[in-house]
N, C-alpha and C positions, 0 to 999 in steps of 0.2 A: 368805400374806395374800390375802384375797379381792380380786378385781379390782373397781375402782370401776364402778358402773352407768353413770355418765356419763363419756364419754371425757375424758381430760385436756385442759384448755384450753391452746391455743397460738395464736399470731398467725394462722396459716393458717386455723384453724377459725373464729376470730372474723371474719376478713375474708370468708370464704365465706358465713357467715351474714348479715353486714351487706350484702353485695352481693345476696344472694337477697331480703332484705327490701326493699332499694331497688328492685330489679327488679320486685317484685310490687306494692309500695305507694307507691313514690316516696321522694324524699329526706326529706320531712317526717316519714315514719314512723320514721326512724332516731333512736333515743335510747338512752342507756345502759340505762335501765330495760327498754325493749322488747327490746333485744338480749340482755340478761341472761335475760329470760324465755324467749326463743327458744332459748337455749343451756342452759337449766336450771341457771344459776349465779347467784350473788349479784352485784349491780352492782359493788361494790368489786374483785372479782376481775378484772374487765376492765382496771382501771387498772394491774394488774401488767404488762400487755402494751402498753397504749396510754394515755399520760398524759392525752390530751384527745380530744374527739370529732373535732377537726380533724386530729389525727395519724392517727386511724382512717380518716377519709375519704381522706386522702392515700394510705394503704395500699390502700384499696379501688380508688381511681382507678388506682393503679399496677398493680394486678392486672389491670385491664381492658387497660391499655396493654401488659401482658405478653402478651396474646393476639394482638398484631399481629405478622405475619410480617416479619422483617427479613432473611431469608435472601438476598434479591436484592441486598443490599449486602455480603454476607459473602465468605468466602474459598472458592475463588480469586477474586480481584477481577474483576468483569465488565469487558468492554472499554469504553473511554470512550464509544463511540458508543451504548452500551446504556443510557445514563443515563435517557432518556425512558421506555423500557420498564420500567426498575427503579422509577421514580416511579409509573408506571401500576399496576404490580402491588402496590406498597406502599400506594398510595391506596385501592385496592379492599379490601385486607386491613384497613386502618385503619378504613374505613367499615363493614366487616362486623362488626368488634369493637364499634364504637359502636352499630350498629344492634341488636346483641344486648343492649345495656344502655343504652337511650336516656335513662333517668332520671338517669344519672350524668354525662351530657354537659355540663350547665352548670358543674359543678365542674371537669371535665377541661379545659374551654375556657380556664381561667384561666392555663394555662401549666405548664411542667414542674416548677418549684420545685426541691425536693430529691428528687424521686421517681426512684429508680434506673432503672426501666424507661423512663420518659419521657426521662431524660437519655441513655440508651443509644440510644433512637430518634432523638433530635436529633443525636447524634454520628454515627450511621450515615448519616443523610440528608446532613448537611453534609459529612462525609468523602467520600462517594461523589461528590457534585457537584463538590467541589474536585478530586478525583482525575480527574474527567472533563474538567477544564479550565475550569470556571467560576471567576471571581474570587471571593475569599472573601466580599466584601460582597454580591455577587449571589447566591451560594450561601445566605447567611443569609436574604436576602429571599425566595428561592424556597422555602426550608423553611417560612418563616412563611406565605407565600401558600398553600402546599399544606395546611398545618394549618388555616388559616382556612376554606378551601374544604371540607375534609372534615368538620370539626366543625360548620360551618354547615349542611351538607347533612344532618347527623344530628340537629340540634336539634328539627326538627319536620317533619311531612309537609305539603308544599304541597297535594297532592290532598285530604287529609283536612280541609283548612280550608274547603272549599266545601260548604255544606249540600246534602243530597240532595233537598231540596224544590224541584221545578221552579218553583213559584209565586214563589220568592224572586227569580227572574231575569226581571223584567218587561221585555219587549222594548223598551218605550218608554224605560226607564232604562238597560238593559244590552243593547244590540242585538247584541253579539258573544258573549254568554254563554248562548246558548240551550241548549247541551249541557253547561254547567258542572255541573249536578246529577248528571251521570254520573261525574264525576271521582273522587269518594270510593270508588266501586265498583271503580275501577282504580288504587287508591292505589299498590300495589307497582310496577306497570308505569310509571306516570307518574313516581314519585320515582326509580326506578332509571334510567329513560331520561333524566331531567333531570341526574342525577349523571354518567352516562356522557357526555352531550353537553357538560356543563361541563368534565369532565376532559379530553376530547379537544380542546376549544377552548383550554384552558390549555396543554396540551402542544404544540399546533400553534404557539401564540404563542411559547412558550419555545424551540421548535426553530428558529424564524426568528431569534430573538435569538442563539441559539448559533451558527447559521450565519454571522451577521454578525460575531460575535466571532471565529470561526475565520478569517474572511476578512481581518481586520485585519492590516496588515503589522507584523511584530515587529522591534523595533530590536535 
């Protein structure tokens, strides 16, 4: 029997095509009709793998989460005092995954839902923090805090939000923004620097909390 000209359809191929479409054209470009055209198949054939567009979006988001490195939380278990470095390495990997697919971030920011990779991520972070001695309630809040920070940093570029037109920044109205028109040209450095500054500030504050926690007398 002759081999089909079009590769057989499967979930992985559909997710890959959907993510590519979102990366290139944004969330609004994703539709069953458009995706079927991209894959050279008929629309109904997609429903054999994904019952709804929301189910497909969940799979696309989870594929992005699957790019995040969790090895810093794996076996053998890190020493308890290494929790801050583990969070630092994880946050950087998480941001890198989102930065590679910024158009998917608004959907990802809604929470893990039933997404397997997202749940594995939450489990790894929570388990590591509890293993390091954080109370379960605080470990939950720290995990949420880190997710808010990382996803927020990936939603938009601060630097790119400033017009490159120097005339916008009239000194009479904005006396401190005389160099703001240069920000867009340094978008990568500004945004990366802001992320690293925020990350270190968060970890410094959490380290102080952890030290106070460890200093408490145990009954």
